[in-house]
N, C-alpha and C positions, 0 to 999 in steps of 0.2 A: 461322514456327517454332512448333510446338505443344508446350507444356509439360504433361506428364501426371504429376501427383504423386498417388500413392496413399497416403493418410494412414495406412491400416491397416498398411502395410508399413514404416513409419518406426519407428525405435527411439525410446524415450522422450527421449533426448538430442537426436536429430534433430528430433523434433516440438516440443520446448520451444525449441530454437534457432530453428526456423522461426517460431513464435509470437513469440518475442523480437524477431526482426528485423522482422516485420510491425508489431509495436507500436512499435518504435523509428522505423520509417518513418512511421507515422501520426502519432506525437508530433512528429517533426521537421517534417513537412508542416504540421500544425496550428499549431505555434508560428511557423513561417516565415510562414504566412498571417496569423497574429495580428499579427506585426510589420510586414508589408508592406501589408496591406489595412486602411485606416481607423484606424491606430494613433493618429494625431494629431487625431482628431476632438474638438472641444471639447465639454465637458459642457454640456447645455442650461441647467441651473439656475445654473451658475457656470462661465463660460468660462475661468477660471484653471486649471481641472482638465481632464484629457482623459478621454474615454470611448471606449476602443477598440471598434471595431465587433464584433469576434469574441470579446468577453469572455464572453458567455453560452455560446457554443459551447465555449470552453475549460473553463469551469466544469462544464458538463454532461458533457463528455468525462471529466473527472476524477471526477465523481460516479459515472458509469456504470462507469468503470474500477475505482473503489474497491468498489462493491457487487458487481460481477461477480467480482472477486478474492476478496472475503469469501465469496460464494456458492460459488465453486469450492473454496475451502479447506474449507468445511463439507462440501460434497459429497465431497471427497477423504477427509476424516476419517471420515465415516460409511461410505463405500464401503470404506475400508481396514479399519475395525472389522468390517464385515459379512463381508468376505471371509476375515478371519483370526480367526474365532470360536474363541478359546482357543488357536489355533495361533500359532506364531512369537512367543510371549510373550518368550522369550529367544533372541536370534539371535547366534551366535558369542560366547556368554557375556556379552552386552550385553542388559539388560532393555528391549527395544525398545518393548513395549506401555506399560510404566511411564513411559518417557521421552516417548512420544507424548501420553499422558494428561496428564502434568505440564506439557508445553508448551502444550496447549490450555487447561487450567485456569489455568495461570500467565498466559497472554496475556489471557484473559477477566478474571481478577482484576486484572491491571495496568490494563486499560482502565477498569474500574469504579473503582479507587482513584484513578487520575489524573483521572477525571471528577469524583469527589467532592472532591478536594483542589485542583482548578483554581480560579484566582482569578475572581471576578465583578466586579472593579473595572472601572469604565467606561473605555473607550478613546476617544481622540480620533482619529476617522477622517474625513478630508476636512474638517476643521474643525468637525465635529459629534461630540457624545458618543454612543458606541454602548453601550447598556446592556442588551441582550438576554442575560439570564443563561444561557439554554440554549446559544446559539451561542458565548458567551464560554467556557463550560465545555467545550463540544465541541471548540473550537479548542485549548484548553489540554490537553484529553485527548490529542488526536492529537500535539501537539508534545511533551508530556511522555512519552508512550508511545514515540514515535519516538526521542527522546534516550536514554531508558533502555534500549531495545532495542539501540541502537547501542553504548552502553557495555557491555552484556552481550556483544554479538558481539565487540567488541574484546577484552574479558576472556577470552572463550572461545578466541579465536585465540592470544592470549599464553599462556594456560594450555596449550593444545595444543602450541604451538611449544616451550615449555620442558619439557614432559613427554615429548616424542618423542625418546627416547634409545635407540640401538641398541647 
């Protein structure tokens, strides 16, 4: 049986759903392989710790996924601004351009602030002190930004649910 999918004829929702399902499949496969293949391999320097075989593959997959997502977000923002030069500034009485710019600037500012205020205190990792300030701040930035954006999303849902009165 031959499957012929013409991506140009898919709607945005169909295309995003297809990409979502492909990503979920790859992630499930990668994590299953991570747990099945060589998960209990002992660490060479200290056999009390384990060194799963596919750890590097998992880390590189997450790095590629993060940077490609960031790249696509920047591409989408630039492409959207280029296509709507001065047009669609207000859509259905909603300031769409102002909201888009505020989200982009707000996210970038949030990343900078959470990086600046992240802790550089040493962590105990596998029995050794980890003191690399760049990576400590970077981890703190992603954790802090994620938590704050989750709180903002929950707040927006609650605000939207309470304000929707017919």
